[in-house]
C-alpha positions in Angstrom: 151.8 127.8 116.2 151.3 125.2 113.5 148.1 124.8 111.4 146.9 121.8 113.4 146.8 123.7 116.5 145.0 126.6 115.0 142.4 124.2 113.6 142.0 122.4 117.0 141.5 125.7 118.8 139.3 127.7 116.5 137.2 125.0 114.6 134.9 124.3 117.6 134.1 127.9 117.9 133.3 128.2 114.2 131.1 125.2 114.3 129.3 126.5 117.5 128.8 129.9 115.8 127.1 128.3 112.8 124.9 126.1 115.0 123.7 128.9 117.1 123.0 131.0 114.0 120.7 128.2 112.6 119.0 127.9 115.9 118.4 131.7 116.0 117.0 131.7 112.5 114.5 128.9 113.5 113.5 130.8 116.7 112.8 134.0 114.6 110.6 131.9 112.2 108.7 130.5 115.3 108.1 133.9 116.9 107.0 135.4 113.5 104.4 132.5 113.1 103.2 133.1 116.7 102.7 136.9 116.1 100.9 136.1 112.8 98.5 133.8 114.6 97.9 136.3 117.5 96.8 138.9 114.9 94.1 136.5 113.7 95.9 135.1 110.6 96.0 131.5 109.5 99.2 129.4 110.1 101.9 130.3 107.7 102.4 126.7 106.5 98.6 125.9 106.1 98.4 126.4 102.4 101.5 124.2 101.8 100.2 121.5 104.2 96.9 121.5 102.4 98.7 121.0 99.1 100.5 117.9 100.3 97.5 116.4 102.2 97.1 112.8 101.5 100.6 112.5 100.0 103.9 111.2 101.1 106.2 114.0 102.5 109.7 114.7 103.8 109.5 117.2 106.5 112.5 119.1 108.2 111.8 120.6 111.5 113.9 122.7 113.7 115.5 119.5 115.5 114.8 116.6 113.2 113.7 115.2 109.8 110.5 113.2 109.4 109.2 111.0 106.5 105.6 109.9 106.3 102.2 110.0 104.8 100.4 113.3 105.6 97.1 112.1 107.0 95.5 114.9 109.1 96.0 118.6 109.9 94.0 120.4 112.7 94.8 123.5 114.8 98.4 123.8 113.7 99.2 120.2 114.3 99.8 117.6 111.6 99.8 113.8 111.7 102.3 111.8 109.8 101.8 108.0 109.3 104.8 105.8 108.5 105.0 102.0 109.0 101.8 102.1 110.9 102.9 104.6 113.4 101.5 108.1 113.8 103.7 111.1 114.6 102.2 114.5 115.5 104.2 117.7 114.5 103.7 121.3 115.3 103.4 123.2 112.1 105.1 126.2 113.6 108.4 124.3 113.8 108.5 123.1 110.2 111.3 124.5 108.2 111.0 122.7 104.9 108.5 120.3 103.3 108.7 118.4 100.1 106.9 115.5 98.3 108.3 112.1 98.9 107.4 108.7 97.3 106.4 106.2 100.0 105.6 102.6 99.2 102.1 101.5 100.2 103.3 98.9 102.8 105.3 101.6 104.7 102.3 104.0 104.7 100.1 101.8 106.9 102.5 99.1 108.1 102.9 95.6 106.8 99.7 93.5 106.9 100.3 90.2 108.7 99.1 87.2 106.9 97.6 84.3 108.7 99.8 81.5 109.7 99.7 78.5 107.4 100.5 75.1 108.8 101.2 72.4 106.4 
């Protein structure tokens, strides 16, 4: 068999293996957070979320990435505001969070000016 055939046959299995390993890691993180809460502890991400409260953040969750202005945190749920739209995220599924500069007009959406007829 030539190299092209080996790549075509085994590359999908290798990619699938890495995707499943990442998913398994995220699932372990979620179950550890769940057990921590059952024992009466605070959310694992709570101190990090409080550090970034009121700032622009870039959040990576298990399935997606989000950018927004961190506006609220309550009972393990946080609210991101970006371009005037609110997005609610479960803090248990957050994998990575970092500060991100967001322009003022994208935080709250563009303000429409009144129409001027001349």
